[in-house]
C-alpha positions as CSV (number, residue, x, y, z in Angstrom):
1,M,-31.9,38.8,88.2
2,Y,-33.2,40.7,91.0
3,P,-32.3,39.8,94.5
4,Y,-35.2,39.6,96.6
5,N,-33.5,38.9,100.6
6,I,-35.2,42.0,102.5
7,E,-32.4,41.3,105.1
8,A,-29.6,42.2,102.7
9,R,-31.0,45.2,102.1
10,K,-29.8,46.3,105.6
11,L,-26.1,46.1,104.2
12,P,-23.9,48.9,103.3
13,I,-24.2,48.2,100.1
14,H,-25.9,45.6,98.1
15,L,-26.7,44.2,94.9
16,T,-30.2,45.2,93.4
17,G,-29.9,43.7,89.9
18,I,-27.8,41.9,87.5
19,G,-28.3,40.9,83.9
20,G,-27.7,41.8,80.4
21,S,-28.5,41.5,76.7
22,E,-26.9,40.4,73.7
23,W,-29.3,42.5,71.5
24,Q,-29.2,45.9,73.7
25,N,-32.2,48.2,73.1
26,P,-32.3,51.8,73.4
27,I,-32.6,53.0,77.0
28,S,-33.5,56.8,77.8
29,R,-33.8,58.2,81.1
30,P,-34.4,61.7,81.5
31,Q,-34.8,61.2,85.2
32,G,-32.2,58.7,85.5
33,Y,-32.1,55.1,87.1
34,K,-33.1,54.7,90.6
35,W,-29.9,52.4,91.3
36,H,-26.2,53.1,90.6
37,Q,-24.6,50.8,87.6
38,I,-22.0,49.5,86.2
39,L,-22.4,48.1,82.5
40,Y,-20.1,46.3,80.3
41,S,-19.9,46.3,76.4
42,A,-19.0,42.8,76.1
43,S,-18.9,43.0,72.3
44,G,-20.3,45.6,69.4
45,T,-20.6,49.4,70.0
46,G,-22.8,51.4,71.2
47,Y,-23.3,55.1,72.3
48,L,-23.7,56.8,76.0
49,K,-25.1,60.2,76.2
50,F,-25.1,62.5,79.7
51,D,-24.5,66.4,80.1
52,N,-25.1,67.0,76.2
53,S,-22.4,65.1,75.3
54,A,-22.0,61.3,73.8
55,V,-19.4,59.0,74.4
56,T,-18.7,55.9,71.8
57,V,-18.8,52.7,73.8
58,G,-16.4,49.6,72.5
59,E,-16.3,46.1,72.6
60,G,-14.2,45.6,76.2
61,T,-15.5,49.2,77.9
62,F,-17.0,49.9,80.8
63,F,-19.1,52.7,82.0
64,F,-20.6,53.7,85.5
65,L,-24.0,55.6,85.7
66,P,-24.8,57.2,89.2
67,A,-28.7,56.7,90.6
68,E,-30.8,59.6,89.2
69,Y,-28.5,61.0,86.8
70,P,-29.9,61.9,83.6
71,H,-28.8,59.5,80.6
72,E,-29.4,57.6,77.5
73,Y,-27.4,54.7,75.7
74,L,-28.5,53.3,72.5
75,P,-26.7,50.5,69.8
76,K,-24.8,51.7,67.0
77,D,-23.9,48.1,65.5
78,D,-27.0,45.7,65.1
79,R,-25.7,43.7,67.7
80,W,-24.8,45.4,71.0
81,D,-23.9,42.6,73.8
82,V,-24.4,44.8,77.3
83,R,-24.0,43.6,80.5
84,W,-24.8,45.3,84.0
85,V,-24.7,45.2,87.6
86,A,-27.0,47.5,89.9
87,F,-26.5,48.4,93.4
88,D,-27.6,50.1,96.4
89,G,-27.1,50.7,100.2
90,Y,-26.9,53.0,103.3
91,S,-23.0,53.5,102.4
92,A,-22.8,53.4,98.3
93,N,-23.3,57.4,98.1
94,H,-20.4,58.0,100.6
95,I,-18.0,55.0,98.8
96,L,-18.8,56.3,95.4
97,S,-17.9,59.9,96.5
98,L,-14.6,58.7,98.3
99,L,-14.1,56.9,94.9
100,G,-14.7,60.2,92.7
101,M,-17.4,58.5,91.3
102,T,-20.1,61.1,91.4
103,K,-20.6,61.6,87.7
104,P,-20.9,58.8,84.8
105,V,-17.5,57.3,84.1
106,V,-16.5,55.8,81.2
107,V,-13.5,53.1,81.3
108,K,-11.3,50.6,79.1
109,P,-9.0,48.9,81.0
110,E,-6.0,47.2,79.4
111,S,-7.8,44.0,80.3
112,P,-11.3,43.4,81.3
113,L,-10.5,39.7,83.0
114,E,-11.1,40.8,86.6
115,L,-14.0,42.6,86.4
116,E,-15.5,39.6,84.2
117,R,-14.5,37.3,86.7
118,I,-16.2,38.9,89.5
119,F,-19.1,39.5,87.5
120,D,-19.5,36.1,86.8
121,R,-19.2,35.2,90.2
122,M,-21.9,37.7,91.0
123,F,-24.1,36.1,88.4
124,K,-23.6,32.2,89.5
125,S,-24.1,33.2,93.2
126,Q,-27.7,34.8,92.2
127,R,-28.2,31.8,90.0
128,E,-27.0,29.0,92.1
129,D,-26.8,30.1,96.0
130,K,-30.3,31.0,97.0
131,L,-29.6,31.4,100.7
132,Y,-26.7,33.5,100.9
133,C,-26.1,34.7,97.4
134,D,-27.2,38.1,98.5
135,F,-24.6,38.4,101.4
136,T,-21.9,37.3,99.2
137,C,-22.8,39.8,96.0
138,S,-22.6,42.4,98.9
139,G,-18.9,41.5,99.1
140,L,-18.3,40.9,95.4
141,I,-19.9,44.4,94.4
142,Y,-17.8,46.2,96.5
143,D,-15.0,44.3,94.9
144,Y,-16.1,45.3,91.6
145,L,-16.0,48.8,92.2
146,I,-12.9,48.7,93.6
147,E,-11.5,47.1,90.6
148,F,-13.5,49.6,88.5
149,H,-11.9,52.4,90.6
150,R,-8.5,50.8,89.6
151,C,-8.9,50.8,86.0
152,M,-10.2,54.3,85.8
153,D,-7.6,56.5,85.4
154,D,-4.3,54.9,83.3
155,K,-2.0,57.9,84.5
156,S,-2.8,57.0,88.1
157,S,-2.5,53.3,87.6
158,K,0.8,53.9,86.2
159,S,1.8,56.2,89.2
160,R,0.7,53.7,91.4
161,N,2.7,51.0,89.8
162,E,5.7,53.4,89.8
163,R,5.4,54.1,93.6
164,S,5.1,50.1,94.3
165,R,8.2,49.4,92.3
166,V,9.9,52.2,94.2
167,I,9.0,51.1,97.6
168,T,9.4,47.6,96.8
169,N,12.8,47.8,95.7
170,V,13.8,50.2,99.0
171,L,11.9,47.7,101.2
172,E,13.8,44.7,100.0
173,Y,17.2,46.7,100.1
174,I,16.4,47.6,103.9
175,D,15.2,43.9,105.0
176,E,18.4,42.6,103.3
177,N,21.0,45.4,104.6
178,Y,19.3,46.7,108.0
179,Q,22.6,45.6,109.9
180,K,24.5,48.1,108.0
181,D,24.8,51.8,107.9
182,F,24.1,53.4,104.4
183,P,22.9,56.7,103.7
184,L,19.9,58.1,101.9
185,T,21.5,58.2,98.5
186,D,22.2,54.7,98.8
187,L,17.9,54.2,99.0
188,A,17.5,56.4,96.4
189,D,20.2,55.2,93.9
190,V,18.2,51.9,94.6
191,A,14.8,53.7,93.7
192,G,16.4,55.2,91.0
193,V,15.1,58.8,91.9
194,T,16.2,61.8,93.9
195,P,16.6,61.4,97.8
196,Q,13.9,64.2,98.2
197,H,11.8,62.5,96.1
198,L,12.0,59.1,97.5
199,C,11.6,60.7,101.2
200,R,8.0,61.8,99.8
201,I,6.6,58.6,98.4
202,F,7.9,56.7,100.9
203,K,6.4,58.9,103.6
204,A,2.9,59.0,101.4
205,A,2.9,54.8,101.1
206,M,4.6,54.0,104.5
207,N,3.2,57.1,106.4
208,M,6.8,57.2,107.7
209,R,10.2,58.4,106.7
210,P,13.1,55.6,105.5
211,N,15.2,55.7,108.3
212,E,12.2,55.3,110.6
213,Y,11.3,52.3,108.6
214,L,15.0,51.2,109.1
215,V,14.9,51.6,112.9
216,K,11.4,50.0,113.7
217,K,12.9,47.0,111.0
218,R,15.9,46.2,113.6
219,V,14.3,46.9,116.5
220,R,11.6,43.8,114.8
221,E,14.9,42.0,114.2
222,A,16.3,42.4,118.1
223,K,13.1,41.2,119.8
224,R,13.2,38.3,117.0
225,M,16.7,37.4,118.5
226,M,16.1,38.1,122.2
227,L,13.1,35.6,122.0
228,R,14.9,33.0,119.9
229,T,18.7,33.1,121.3
230,E,20.4,33.6,124.6
231,K,22.8,36.4,123.3
232,Q,23.7,39.5,125.4
233,I,21.6,42.3,124.6
234,S,24.7,44.5,123.5
235,E,25.5,41.7,120.9
236,I,22.1,41.8,119.8
237,A,22.3,45.7,119.5
238,S,25.6,45.5,117.4
239,E,24.0,42.7,115.3
240,C,20.9,44.3,114.3
241,G,22.9,47.9,113.3
242,F,22.7,50.0,116.6
243,P,26.5,51.6,117.3
244,N,25.9,50.6,121.0
245,A,23.7,49.3,123.7
246,G,22.6,52.5,125.1
247,Y,21.5,53.7,122.2
248,F,19.5,50.6,121.1
249,S,17.5,50.7,124.7
250,T,16.7,54.3,124.3
251,V,15.4,53.4,121.2
252,F,13.4,50.2,122.0
253,K,11.9,51.8,125.1
254,K,10.5,54.6,122.7
255,L,9.1,52.3,120.7
256,E,8.0,49.5,122.6
257,G,7.3,51.2,126.1
258,M,9.8,49.1,127.8
259,T,13.6,48.5,127.8
260,P,14.8,45.2,126.0
261,A,15.8,43.5,129.1
262,E,12.1,44.3,130.4
263,Y,11.1,42.9,127.2
264,R,13.0,39.9,127.4
265,S,11.9,38.8,130.7
266,S,8.2,39.6,129.8
267,V,8.5,37.2,126.9
268,G,10.3,34.5,128.9
269,N,7.8,34.6,131.4
270,K,4.9,33.7,129.3
């Protein structure tokens, strides 16, 4: 199926075609194809040829082909079930460049279920929703690209999962213990990494150091208490982990642009 809505072509990225064949014929494109494509070997096995090399494409394997990139693919088995999506748009090349997808890429994810789900949604939308399908599929093709990119590098995926585990454990510990004073080594022990490594990955993920997050967490809780309780500011400062009201006021003004008393007054007048 090939979308026909002219207005959809004005979108940054849009679907230009979707389909498949249970009996894929040999395809040879010395000049490449006019649109970008992601193809999926649902069953059977074939070969993908590009840059004077050949890659075996088995069941559950996806491969990306940039527009106008010379390539060839052909079945190895008698029956090779291949499904494909094609896309274009004025931002397509920029998005692909940011994702590092400027050359053919072959990916075999541990599970293709999410990519299959997005493909099925695009196919169903094209078949059943003639009015809005092209606009719906613009968002879905973006989701498809992002999911494909997540699957591109298993090592990167494992690294991201490891960083996510470390950051999640540290954030949970800070959120549960922000009223207390604890050294960076405690957070490193929770994360199972060295303090130096923790600071590096925390900064990369959160754009701040762990101690900065701790201070901001304390200020957020103080704001909540000023809004919901009648407690004195000095009492709130103590309960939120600040050593004294003066230091609390200095930190609060630096982050919020006003003193705690001014904040409480402004909230109370709304």
